[in-house]
C-alpha positions as CSV (number, residue, x, y, z in Angstrom):
1,M,-33.4,-27.6,-24.6
2,L,-37.1,-27.8,-25.2
3,W,-38.3,-27.1,-21.6
4,P,-36.4,-23.8,-21.2
5,S,-37.9,-22.6,-24.5
6,L,-41.5,-23.6,-23.4
7,I,-41.0,-22.0,-20.0
8,L,-39.8,-18.7,-21.7
9,V,-42.8,-18.7,-24.1
10,L,-45.2,-19.3,-21.2
11,F,-43.6,-16.6,-19.1
12,I,-43.8,-14.0,-21.9
13,S,-47.4,-15.0,-22.7
14,I,-48.4,-14.6,-19.0
15,R,-46.6,-11.3,-18.8
16,N,-48.3,-10.0,-22.0
17,S,-51.7,-11.1,-20.8
18,F,-51.3,-8.4,-18.1
19,A,-50.0,-5.9,-20.7
20,Y,-53.2,-5.4,-22.6
21,I,-55.2,-2.8,-24.5
22,E,-58.9,-3.4,-24.3
23,Y,-61.1,-1.4,-26.7
24,V,-64.6,-0.5,-25.5
25,E,-67.6,1.2,-27.2
26,V,-70.5,2.6,-25.2
27,S,-73.6,4.5,-26.1
28,N,-76.1,6.6,-24.2
29,C,-78.5,9.5,-24.5
30,A,-76.9,13.0,-24.6
31,S,-78.4,14.1,-21.3
32,C,-77.8,10.7,-19.5
33,Q,-74.8,10.0,-17.3
34,M,-72.2,7.9,-19.0
35,M,-69.8,5.9,-16.9
36,L,-66.4,5.0,-18.4
37,T,-64.7,2.3,-16.3
38,C,-61.7,0.0,-16.7
39,R,-62.0,-3.4,-15.0
40,H,-58.4,-3.3,-13.6
41,L,-57.2,-0.6,-11.3
42,S,-53.8,-0.5,-13.0
43,S,-55.5,0.5,-16.3
44,V,-56.2,4.0,-17.6
45,I,-58.7,5.4,-20.2
46,A,-57.6,6.7,-23.6
47,I,-60.4,8.4,-25.7
48,F,-60.3,7.4,-29.4
49,N,-63.6,8.7,-30.7
50,A,-66.9,10.4,-29.8
51,T,-69.9,10.8,-32.1
52,F,-73.4,12.1,-31.7
53,Q,-76.4,11.0,-33.7
54,P,-79.5,13.3,-33.3
55,Y,-82.9,11.8,-33.0
56,D,-84.5,14.8,-34.8
57,D,-83.8,14.9,-38.6
58,E,-84.7,18.6,-38.9
59,S,-82.2,20.5,-41.1
60,S,-82.0,23.3,-38.5
61,F,-79.9,21.0,-36.3
62,F,-77.3,20.3,-38.9
63,D,-75.0,23.2,-38.2
64,D,-75.1,22.7,-34.5
65,V,-74.5,19.0,-34.8
66,H,-71.6,19.6,-37.2
67,R,-70.0,22.0,-34.7
68,F,-70.8,19.5,-31.9
69,Q,-69.0,16.7,-33.6
70,L,-65.8,18.7,-33.5
71,F,-65.6,19.1,-29.7
72,P,-67.0,16.2,-27.6
73,R,-63.8,14.1,-27.6
74,L,-61.9,17.1,-26.4
75,A,-64.3,17.5,-23.5
76,L,-64.0,13.8,-22.7
77,N,-60.2,14.1,-22.7
78,R,-60.3,16.9,-20.1
79,R,-62.4,14.8,-17.8
80,C,-61.6,11.1,-18.5
81,S,-58.2,10.6,-20.2
82,G,-55.5,9.1,-18.0
83,V,-57.7,8.0,-15.2
84,N,-59.2,4.6,-14.3
85,H,-62.9,5.6,-14.3
86,C,-65.0,8.7,-14.7
87,S,-68.6,9.9,-15.2
88,F,-69.6,12.2,-18.1
89,V,-72.8,13.9,-19.0
90,L,-72.6,15.6,-22.3
91,T,-75.1,18.4,-21.7
92,E,-73.2,19.3,-18.5
93,D,-69.6,18.6,-19.2
94,C,-69.4,19.9,-22.8
95,P,-70.0,23.7,-22.9
96,G,-73.0,24.5,-25.1
97,A,-74.1,20.9,-25.7
98,A,-77.4,21.4,-23.9
99,R,-78.9,23.3,-26.9
100,W,-78.1,20.7,-29.4
101,G,-81.2,18.6,-28.8
102,S,-81.7,15.0,-28.0
103,G,-79.7,12.2,-29.6
104,N,-77.4,9.2,-29.1
105,F,-73.9,9.8,-27.8
106,T,-71.3,7.1,-28.6
107,V,-67.8,6.9,-27.2
108,K,-65.0,4.5,-28.2
109,F,-62.2,4.3,-25.7
110,A,-59.4,2.0,-24.7
111,C,-58.5,0.6,-21.3
112,V,-54.7,0.4,-21.3
113,S,-52.7,-1.5,-18.7
114,D,-49.8,0.0,-17.0
115,R,-47.3,-2.3,-18.8
116,R,-48.4,-0.8,-22.1
117,I,-47.7,2.8,-21.1
118,R,-44.3,4.5,-21.5
119,R,-44.4,7.4,-19.0
120,Y,-40.8,8.3,-18.5
121,C,-38.7,10.7,-20.5
122,N,-35.7,9.6,-22.7
123,D,-37.1,6.2,-23.3
124,N,-36.2,4.0,-26.3
125,I,-39.0,1.8,-27.5
126,T,-38.0,-1.1,-29.7
127,L,-40.9,-2.9,-31.4
128,P,-40.5,-6.7,-31.6
129,G,-39.6,-8.5,-34.8
130,P,-41.7,-11.1,-36.5
131,D,-39.9,-14.0,-34.8
132,V,-40.5,-12.5,-31.3
133,I,-43.5,-12.6,-29.0
134,G,-43.9,-9.0,-27.8
135,I,-45.9,-5.8,-27.7
136,S,-46.4,-4.0,-31.0
137,E,-48.5,-1.1,-29.7
138,G,-48.9,1.1,-26.6
139,L,-49.2,4.6,-25.2
140,I,-46.7,7.3,-24.6
141,R,-47.5,10.0,-21.9
142,N,-45.4,12.6,-20.1
143,P,-44.6,12.2,-16.4
144,G,-47.5,13.7,-14.4
145,Y,-50.1,13.2,-17.1
146,P,-53.1,14.1,-16.9
147,N,-52.4,16.5,-14.0
148,Y,-49.3,18.3,-15.1
149,Y,-46.1,18.1,-17.2
150,L,-42.5,18.9,-16.3
151,G,-40.3,21.4,-18.1
152,K,-36.9,23.0,-18.3
153,E,-35.5,19.9,-20.0
154,E,-36.6,18.1,-23.2
155,C,-38.6,15.0,-22.8
156,R,-37.7,12.6,-25.6
157,W,-38.9,9.2,-26.9
158,R,-37.5,7.2,-29.7
159,I,-39.5,4.4,-31.4
160,R,-37.8,1.8,-33.6
161,A,-39.5,-0.9,-35.7
162,P,-38.0,-3.8,-37.5
163,P,-36.7,-3.1,-41.0
164,L,-39.5,-2.5,-43.7
165,Q,-42.0,-1.9,-40.9
166,Q,-43.6,1.5,-40.3
167,I,-44.9,3.3,-37.2
168,K,-48.3,4.8,-36.8
169,L,-48.7,7.6,-34.2
170,T,-52.2,8.8,-33.1
171,I,-52.1,12.0,-31.0
172,L,-55.0,11.3,-28.6
173,D,-54.4,14.3,-26.3
174,L,-52.3,17.5,-26.6
175,S,-52.6,20.2,-23.9
176,L,-49.6,22.6,-23.8
177,I,-49.1,26.3,-23.2
178,A,-49.6,28.8,-26.1
179,T,-49.7,32.6,-26.0
180,N,-53.0,34.2,-25.1
181,N,-53.0,36.3,-28.3
182,D,-52.4,33.5,-30.8
183,P,-53.2,29.9,-30.0
184,D,-50.8,28.8,-32.8
185,D,-47.9,30.7,-31.2
186,C,-46.6,27.9,-29.0
187,V,-44.7,28.6,-25.8
188,D,-44.2,24.9,-25.3
189,L,-44.0,22.5,-28.2
190,F,-44.7,18.9,-29.0
191,E,-42.7,17.7,-32.1
192,V,-42.4,14.5,-34.1
193,K,-39.3,14.0,-36.3
194,E,-38.4,11.3,-38.9
195,V,-34.8,11.2,-40.0
196,D,-34.3,14.8,-38.7
197,N,-37.3,16.1,-40.6
198,S,-40.1,17.5,-38.6
199,I,-43.4,15.9,-39.7
200,F,-45.6,17.4,-36.9
201,S,-45.3,20.2,-34.3
202,S,-48.0,21.8,-32.3
203,C,-49.2,22.7,-28.8
204,N,-53.0,22.7,-29.4
205,E,-55.6,20.0,-29.0
206,Q,-56.4,18.2,-32.2
207,E,-59.8,17.4,-33.5
208,P,-60.3,15.2,-35.5
209,L,-57.6,12.9,-34.3
210,R,-54.2,13.5,-35.9
211,E,-52.7,10.3,-37.3
212,L,-49.1,10.1,-38.6
213,I,-47.6,7.1,-40.4
214,T,-43.8,7.2,-40.9
215,L,-42.0,6.3,-44.1
216,S,-39.1,4.8,-42.2
217,D,-38.8,2.4,-39.3
218,S,-37.7,5.0,-36.8
219,V,-39.3,8.2,-35.2
220,D,-38.2,10.7,-32.6
221,I,-40.8,12.4,-30.3
222,T,-40.0,15.5,-28.2
223,L,-41.8,17.6,-25.6
224,R,-40.2,20.9,-25.0
225,A,-41.4,23.0,-22.0
226,S,-40.2,26.4,-20.7
227,E,-41.4,26.2,-17.1
228,S,-40.4,23.6,-14.5
229,L,-44.0,22.6,-13.7
230,V,-47.0,23.3,-15.8
231,A,-50.6,22.7,-14.8
232,R,-51.7,21.3,-18.1
233,R,-52.2,17.7,-19.1
234,G,-49.4,17.4,-21.5
235,V,-49.4,14.7,-24.3
236,L,-50.9,11.2,-24.8
237,V,-49.9,9.4,-27.9
238,H,-50.8,5.9,-29.2
239,Y,-48.1,4.1,-31.2
240,A,-48.5,0.9,-33.3
241,A,-46.6,-1.1,-35.8
242,V,-47.8,-0.9,-39.4
243,G,-47.1,-3.7,-41.9
244,C,-45.0,-6.8,-41.4
245,A,-41.3,-6.9,-40.8
246,T,-39.3,-9.2,-43.1
247,P,-38.8,-12.7,-41.6
248,A,-35.4,-14.2,-41.4
249,S,-34.5,-16.4,-44.4
250,P,-34.5,-20.2,-43.7
251,K,-31.2,-22.1,-43.7
252,D,-30.1,-22.9,-47.3
253,G,-32.8,-20.6,-48.6
254,Y,-33.3,-16.9,-49.5
255,L,-35.9,-14.1,-50.0
256,V,-37.0,-13.8,-53.6
257,Y,-39.7,-11.1,-53.5
258,R,-41.2,-8.8,-50.9
259,N,-44.0,-6.1,-50.9
260,D,-46.4,-4.7,-48.4
261,S,-48.6,-7.8,-48.2
262,T,-46.5,-10.8,-49.6
263,A,-43.1,-12.4,-49.2
264,V,-41.8,-15.2,-51.3
265,F,-38.9,-17.5,-50.2
266,T,-37.2,-20.2,-52.1
267,C,-34.7,-23.0,-51.2
268,S,-31.4,-23.4,-52.9
269,V,-31.1,-25.9,-55.8
270,G,-31.5,-29.4,-54.5
271,Y,-33.2,-28.3,-51.2
272,V,-36.9,-28.2,-50.1
273,F,-38.7,-26.9,-47.1
274,A,-38.7,-29.5,-44.3
275,D,-42.4,-29.2,-43.5
276,T,-43.9,-29.0,-47.1
277,L,-41.1,-30.6,-49.2
278,E,-41.6,-27.8,-51.7
279,R,-38.9,-25.5,-52.9
280,N,-41.0,-22.2,-52.9
281,R,-43.1,-20.7,-50.2
282,E,-45.3,-17.6,-50.2
283,I,-46.5,-16.0,-47.0
284,Q,-49.2,-13.3,-46.5
285,C,-49.1,-10.3,-44.1
286,Q,-52.2,-9.5,-42.0
287,G,-52.0,-6.3,-40.0
288,H,-48.5,-6.4,-38.5
289,R,-48.2,-10.2,-38.4
290,W,-47.5,-12.9,-40.9
291,Q,-50.0,-15.7,-41.4
292,E,-47.3,-18.4,-41.2
293,K,-45.8,-19.6,-38.0
294,L,-42.3,-18.1,-37.7
295,P,-39.5,-18.7,-37.9
296,L,-39.9,-20.6,-41.3
297,A,-38.9,-24.2,-41.4
298,N,-35.3,-24.7,-42.7
299,C,-34.5,-26.1,-46.1
300,I,-33.2,-29.7,-46.3
301,K,-31.6,-31.7,-49.0
302,L,-34.0,-33.5,-51.3
303,S,-31.7,-36.6,-51.3
304,S,-32.0,-36.8,-47.5
305,T,-35.8,-36.9,-47.8
306,L,-35.5,-39.8,-50.2
307,K,-33.2,-41.8,-47.9
308,D,-35.5,-41.2,-44.9
309,L,-38.6,-42.2,-46.9
310,F,-37.1,-45.6,-47.8
311,G,-35.7,-46.2,-44.4
312,K,-32.0,-45.9,-45.3
313,S,-31.5,-43.0,-42.9
314,S,-33.0,-42.4,-39.4
315,G,-32.9,-38.6,-39.1
316,G,-33.6,-35.4,-40.9
317,V,-37.3,-35.5,-41.7
318,N,-40.3,-35.9,-39.4
319,M,-43.3,-38.2,-40.1
320,T,-45.4,-35.3,-41.5
321,A,-42.7,-34.7,-44.2
322,K,-42.6,-38.4,-45.0
323,E,-46.3,-38.7,-45.3
324,S,-46.4,-35.6,-47.5
325,F,-43.7,-37.0,-49.7
326,S,-45.4,-40.4,-50.0
327,D,-48.5,-38.6,-51.2
328,V,-46.4,-37.4,-54.2
329,L,-44.3,-40.6,-54.6
330,V,-47.0,-43.2,-54.6
331,P,-49.0,-41.7,-57.6
332,T,-45.7,-41.3,-59.4
333,I,-44.7,-45.0,-58.9
334,I,-48.2,-46.0,-60.1
335,I,-47.9,-43.9,-63.3
336,I,-44.4,-45.4,-64.0
337,M,-45.6,-49.0,-63.5
338,L,-48.6,-48.3,-65.8
339,F,-46.2,-46.9,-68.4
340,I,-44.0,-50.0,-68.1
341,I,-47.0,-52.4,-68.4
342,N,-48.2,-50.5,-71.5
343,T,-44.7,-50.7,-73.0
344,I,-44.7,-54.5,-72.5
345,I,-48.1,-54.9,-74.0
346,L,-47.1,-52.9,-77.0
347,F,-44.0,-55.0,-77.4
348,F,-46.0,-58.2,-77.5
349,I,-48.5,-56.7,-79.9
350,Y,-45.6,-55.7,-82.1
351,Q,-44.1,-59.2,-81.9
352,Y,-47.4,-60.7,-82.8
353,K,-47.9,-58.5,-85.8
354,K,-44.4,-59.2,-86.9
355,R,-44.9,-63.0,-86.8
356,Y,-48.2,-62.6,-88.5
357,F,-46.6,-60.7,-91.3
358,Y,-43.9,-63.3,-91.8
359,R,-46.4,-66.1,-91.9
360,K,-48.6,-64.4,-94.4
361,T,-45.6,-63.6,-96.6
362,A,-44.4,-67.2,-96.5
363,L,-47.9,-68.5,-97.4
364,Y,-48.2,-66.1,-100.3
365,T,-44.8,-67.3,-101.6
366,E,-45.9,-71.0,-101.4
367,E,-49.1,-70.3,-103.3
368,E,-47.1,-68.5,-106.1
369,L,-44.7,-71.4,-106.4
370,G,-47.6,-73.9,-106.6
371,T,-49.2,-72.2,-109.5
372,M,-46.0,-71.9,-111.7
373,P,-45.4,-74.6,-114.5
374,V,-43.0,-77.4,-113.6
375,G,-40.7,-76.6,-116.6
376,S,-40.2,-73.1,-115.3
377,L,-38.7,-74.6,-112.1
378,G,-36.1,-76.5,-114.1
């Protein structure tokens, strides 16, 4: 039974090694050509951030730089999002950037492999639980992104996380049709719902990035389009698990306490964890993973560990458990033996004092009798 499990773990590990998200940060001068490239042809670019730091500290640049910081990522989206590689010159590809002076332009982007992208409509995404090796983040994009998006029918995605885990959505790109008179008056609409409540709806590009964290473990995403084929990019959304899902309770054990960062388990009365031989166990959450190796070791009877330790039983506890138990048992035996030795010593001291008392009393009586007159004895 061990070999099939090892082969399955190896297969999933190899598969996930090709399903990667590689984050990259590059810097260059504002007027220099910046090349954004992913090392694998099956990967595409997703822009997460773009900042500009001017070389000149004059206050007259402040307003322009402030306005500049609102728009470079959107210009990058138009040129680089959803493709494998691109070239970008800020002063040429971002309208009006040439008058903002010299400075350092920094871009943070991700190269996302094809296996991490959900690009088909009506897709259900189930994030893996804490006991499963799997993908806990990825991208959603509409069919045809970044060249066009389809309409006439709603394009839906549903994301589910394990219980007590949340979902974080980052809207990286949003390019839909709005009316010419009012940009907020959407013809087509992108909407995010949680338990039938709309938590976000728009058709406009967002800057800074719009991040949403759900309160529950499920979220529905919908793209509604009026036309059959629209020459706009559509949507690009990053999703990720937030927090740790509650691990399964061990056999003969149960969950005592749980919050966002800690979970405490305990074994039933008379049972201990097989690997630590302790009744209680506290584990810590880091990001969306627990520090401990899961699943947790089962609880075993304490009497069984005693039998195994003294060689009266051949199964149930491994050598690590025996060694851990001996670390506790040996000092306990030594303390008990010292107590017994001290008791014996105290017993002999008591007996010695008792005999000494009787001897002294007898001698004192003989001395009294020797000093009394003979007539008094008759």
